[in-house]
C-alpha positions, 0 to 999 in steps of 0.5 A: 545578478537580478536576471540570474535570480529571476531565472532561478526563481522561475526554475524553482517555481516550475519545479514546484509545479512539474514535480507534484504534477508528475507524481500525481500522474504516476499515482493516477496511472498506477492506480489503474494498473491491475497486475496479476503476474504470478508471485510468491505471495499476495500481500494485503495492506492493513486498514482499520478494524474494530474489535476484530471486524475489518472496516469496509475499506479493509474488507474490500481489500481482503475480498480482492485478495481472496479472488486473486488467490482463487485465480492462482496468482500466488499460493499464499496470502499475507495480511499485515498490521499490528494493533493500536493502544487499547485494541484487542485484535491486530489488523493482520489477525482480523484480516486472517479471520475474515479471509477464512470466513470467505473460504480461503484455507487457513493454512495458506494465510500468514498474519504478520502482526507487526508494524503500525504503518506501511513502512514497518509492515512491508519491512516485516513482510520482506523478511518473512518472504525472504525467510521462505525463499521468496522475493515477489509479491502482489500488493493489494490496497486502495488504487491511489495507495498502490504507487507509494506502496509499491515504492516502499516494497521495492525499497525493502528489497521486494519485487512488487506489483500491484492489483488494487481493489476496485470496489469499496469506499475508496472508489465509490465517487469521483470526488473521493478518487480525486481527493485521494490522488491529491493526498497521495501526491503529498504522501509520496513527496513526504516519503521521498523527502524523509527517505533522503533525510533518513528520518521517519518516512511514513505519512502521518494520518 
């Protein structure tokens, strides 16, 4: 009996090391992928804005989305994200305004101003894209967020690939990138666990 318990403990310990290691590798690998396959829409995942002005992290995402649109990756850009209590502007609305300042035609920008987390925003995007007769999206976010974002998008029925931003605070330093990989590994584990449990699946903070 003691030998069987020892083997079970050894296997459990191995899984505790292998599973996070594999997820960390996937986070790192997908962060390096820049897939510009033609899609129905480019989706810019929201980030903080202050009184209608996107933060540098959000600006980097929006600028990358504008370059994808200029390259003809998709005929439409969708900005996402609602507002926090006390905000006068939504993330999606702030993103739309910034894109127009970059020269993107307002007629091709759609702001989906619902959702306070990635899961809620992508669920709203999926419904919007389906209503337009589409299904495929290119997701724009920070590199290490791409793996989890693609997973969530596929879970709500979208055909999704990723083209992460390559400039901005999220990719300034090697230390920042390593910290982000560690955090995202935990976020993916959190997401998978709560998805199976059927509870709130987005990572806090």
